[in-house]
Structures are given as structure tokens and as C-alpha cells.
C-alpha positions in Angstrom: 105.5 88.1 105.6 101.9 87.8 105.8 100.2 84.5 105.7 96.7 83.3 106.5 96.3 81.3 109.7 93.2 79.8 111.2 92.8 79.2 114.9 90.2 76.9 116.3 89.7 75.1 119.5 90.1 71.3 119.9 89.2 70.2 123.4 91.3 72.3 125.9 93.8 73.4 123.2 93.8 76.1 120.5 95.2 74.9 117.1 96.8 77.5 114.7 97.2 76.2 111.1 98.3 77.5 107.7 96.1 75.8 105.0 98.5 76.6 102.3 101.6 75.1 103.8 100.1 72.6 106.3 102.2 74.0 109.2 100.2 73.6 112.4 100.8 74.1 116.1 98.8 74.2 119.3 98.8 75.8 122.7 96.9 76.2 125.8 95.9 79.8 125.1 95.3 81.3 121.7 98.4 83.4 122.1 100.6 80.5 123.0 99.2 78.6 119.7 100.1 81.6 117.7 103.6 81.9 119.3 104.2 78.1 118.7 103.0 78.5 115.3 105.3 81.2 114.4 108.2 78.9 115.7 107.1 76.0 113.6 106.6 78.2 110.5 110.2 79.6 110.9 111.5 75.9 111.0 109.4 74.8 108.1 110.7 77.9 106.1 114.4 77.1 106.8 113.8 73.6 105.3 111.4 74.3 102.5 112.1 73.9 98.9 112.2 77.4 96.7 108.7 76.3 95.2 107.3 75.8 98.7 108.5 79.1 99.9 107.0 80.8 96.6 103.6 79.1 97.4 103.7 80.2 101.0 104.6 83.8 100.0 101.8 83.9 97.2 99.1 81.9 98.9 95.8 83.6 99.3 94.7 84.5 103.0 92.0 82.4 104.3 89.2 83.8 106.2 87.2 81.7 108.7 83.6 82.6 109.1 81.2 81.6 111.8 77.8 80.8 110.1 74.4 80.2 112.0 73.0 77.4 109.8 69.6 75.6 110.1 69.9 71.9 109.4 
């Protein structure tokens, strides 16, 4: 299964999140955040309703871009 996950830093932690399902996890390293996310997503998927699973499977991947803006 492929899903779009964004990873960003909040203070000393990395946060991994799926904007389609709202599943979010964190870790001290990026790899730990992704590992924790995988576990959290698996638990969510076990309890999700059929329509939620369908939405997760058909959700469009999200791309995060870093932009250099002048304000």
C-alpha cells in the first residue's frame, strides 16, 4: 500500500503525518518517526471503517515543497 506522508521537524522531534487519514506519529530521528508512523497506521487500519480504508487507499499522494518566498 502506498500513501503520502509528510515529515517535518517540531523542536527536537520529527513528525510524520498522513493528511488523508490524520494518522500522525513522532520520533527523535526521521527514521524513528516513520517507523512509529507505520505502527500507528497499521493500528488505525485495523479499526478503520470500510469507507475510511477506501479513502486511505485512493487518497492522492501529497508532495511537500520548500519554497524561498520574499515577504
